[in-house]
Each structure stands twice: as C-alpha cells, then as structure tokens.
C-alpha positions in Angstrom: 4.2 -42.6 -29.5 7.7 -41.8 -28.2 10.4 -43.1 -30.5 13.5 -44.4 -28.7 16.6 -46.0 -30.2 18.3 -49.2 -29.2 20.7 -47.1 -27.1 18.0 -45.2 -25.3 18.8 -41.8 -26.9 16.1 -39.6 -28.4 16.0 -37.6 -31.6 14.9 -34.0 -31.2 11.2 -34.7 -32.0 10.9 -37.5 -29.5 12.8 -35.4 -26.9 10.3 -32.6 -27.4 7.4 -35.1 -27.1 8.8 -36.5 -23.9 8.4 -33.1 -22.1 5.5 -31.7 -24.1 7.2 -29.0 -26.0 7.9 -28.3 -29.7 11.2 -29.4 -31.3 12.2 -25.7 -31.7 12.1 -25.5 -27.8 14.6 -28.3 -27.6 16.9 -26.5 -30.0 16.5 -23.3 -28.0 17.5 -25.2 -24.8 20.6 -26.4 -26.6 21.4 -22.9 -27.7 21.0 -21.7 -24.1 23.1 -24.6 -22.9 20.4 -26.2 -20.8 20.8 -29.3 -22.8 23.6 -31.1 -24.6 23.4 -33.8 -27.2 24.9 -37.1 -26.2 25.5 -38.3 -29.7 24.6 -38.0 -33.3 22.4 -40.3 -35.5 23.4 -41.7 -38.9 22.4 -38.4 -40.5 24.4 -36.3 -38.0 21.3 -35.1 -36.1 21.6 -34.7 -32.3 20.5 -37.3 -29.9 19.5 -36.7 -26.3 19.3 -38.8 -23.1 15.8 -38.7 -21.6 17.2 -37.7 -18.1 19.0 -34.8 -19.7 15.8 -33.6 -21.4 13.9 -33.7 -18.2 16.6 -31.8 -16.4 16.7 -29.2 -19.1 12.9 -28.7 -18.8 13.4 -28.1 -15.1 16.2 -25.7 -15.7 14.1 -23.8 -18.2 11.1 -23.7 -15.8 13.3 -22.5 -12.9 14.8 -19.8 -15.0 11.3 -18.7 -16.1 10.1 -18.5 -12.5 13.1 -16.5 -11.4 12.8 -14.1 -14.3 9.0 -13.5 -14.2 7.9 -14.7 -10.8 5.3 -16.7 -12.5 5.3 -20.5 -12.4 4.6 -21.6 -16.0 3.1 -24.9 -14.7 0.3 -22.9 -13.0 -0.3 -20.9 -16.2 -0.5 -24.2 -18.1 -3.1 -25.5 -15.7 -5.2 -22.4 -15.6 -5.4 -22.4 -19.4 -6.7 -26.0 -19.3 -9.3 -25.1 -16.7 -10.7 -22.2 -18.8 
C-alpha cells in the first residue's frame, strides 16, 4: 500500500512503489537529475512529489528509447506474456 504523508510527499520507497521500480532506481534518477526532492523528513531522508516521480519515470523511459531504440514498456509487456 502506497504510504503518503499529510503533505502529499512520498518517501523513497513509496515513490518507487508508485511507478513500479526499486528504491535504488529512484536514487539513480536523483543522481541523473531526472528527479529532485521537495523536502526532507524528520530523519533527513528525501521526500518526493508524486507528479515529479511520474515525470522522472517518463524522462527515464524517453532517454532509454532514444539511447537504445527499444521502448522498455514493450519489453515489460513481452516478458509478462511469456
């Protein structure tokens, strides 16, 4: 279940869950500057806005398509069908 805070921001694990990736992927998107934290929680862990996470996923997919010519969404579906 997706855990949101009173302010609507998501911790890393929930941000990852929102778009179906691992938390390490969220951290990689931050490193690549696809995503920026909007705040910090009480333990100084980053918090993300859901719209920013979805936009970062799109940016990552677009970059992947440009680099490889393969749409990762079609690969994901072909794996599920097999």
